[in-house]
C-alpha positions, 0 to 999 in steps of 0.5 A: 559480863564474864561468867562467874566462878560459884561455890555452892553450899547447901543445907537444910539450915534448921537454923542456919548457925555461927558454924554455917556463918564460919564456913561461908566466911573461909571459904569466902577469904579463899578468893577462890568464888565470884560468888557463893550460892546458899541453898536452902533444900526445899525436900532434904529428902535425906534428913525428912524421914528423921525428923519434922523440918521446919518450912522452907520459906521459914528455913529460906527466910532464916539463911537470909536473915543469917547471911544478909551481911556476908560478903559475896553471899547469894542466898537462893530459893532454887531448891525450894522452887523445885518439886521433889526431893531437892538434888545437888546435881539439879541444882548444879546443872542449873547454875553452870547454864550462867557460870563458869565453873561450880564448886560444891562446898561441903563438911569433911562429915559429909564429903565422904558421903558424896559418892552416894549423893543422887548421880554422883558419877555426873557430879564427879564429872561437873564440879570441885568439892571444897572440904571444911575441916569439922570436929572428930572427923578428919579431912579425907576426900572421896574417891574420884572427886576433884576436892581440897581443903578450905582453912579455918578451924572447925567449929564445933556446933551443929542445927540439931544441938541449936534445936535441942536448946530451944526444945529445953528452953535454952538460950541460943545467943552467940549459937546464931547470928542475933538476925536468927534469934529475932526471927526465931522468936517471930515464928514463935508467937 
């Protein structure tokens, strides 16, 4: 069997929303990948000091519910099973044991931070980077990384916005997939 070409789309997914669906559909439509691996950060070290994060197993269940019907998508617990902070470089190294290539997929708002990621120099040598447009963030590629833009209409939505709706007891229908609404209702009980 041929070694697969993988896309890697990681995140906290607290909760996953329709913007995540849109970027995954756009990535799948590029025909660059045999599979897109969605990784739920076990310890999203860049966010845990800023706010309370839903438990990793709950975020994994939400991601699986959100992305279950998307072609080419596999939601992985690889970063949840690993102890310590969730570093992309560790996930890339592990995936490359069986994959031909791994492209890291990020929004334009995140792309310029790649140079500051853990072991960024090695990451730069191992991956290409697919960049999604984001409202208010120009698509600019970080120095030294091999990058390309994934064409799509930007979606103006964030998990922070969804959480704010939940805190204010506002509906989130249309902001997250229906399966996520149902699961969030179950988790709240």
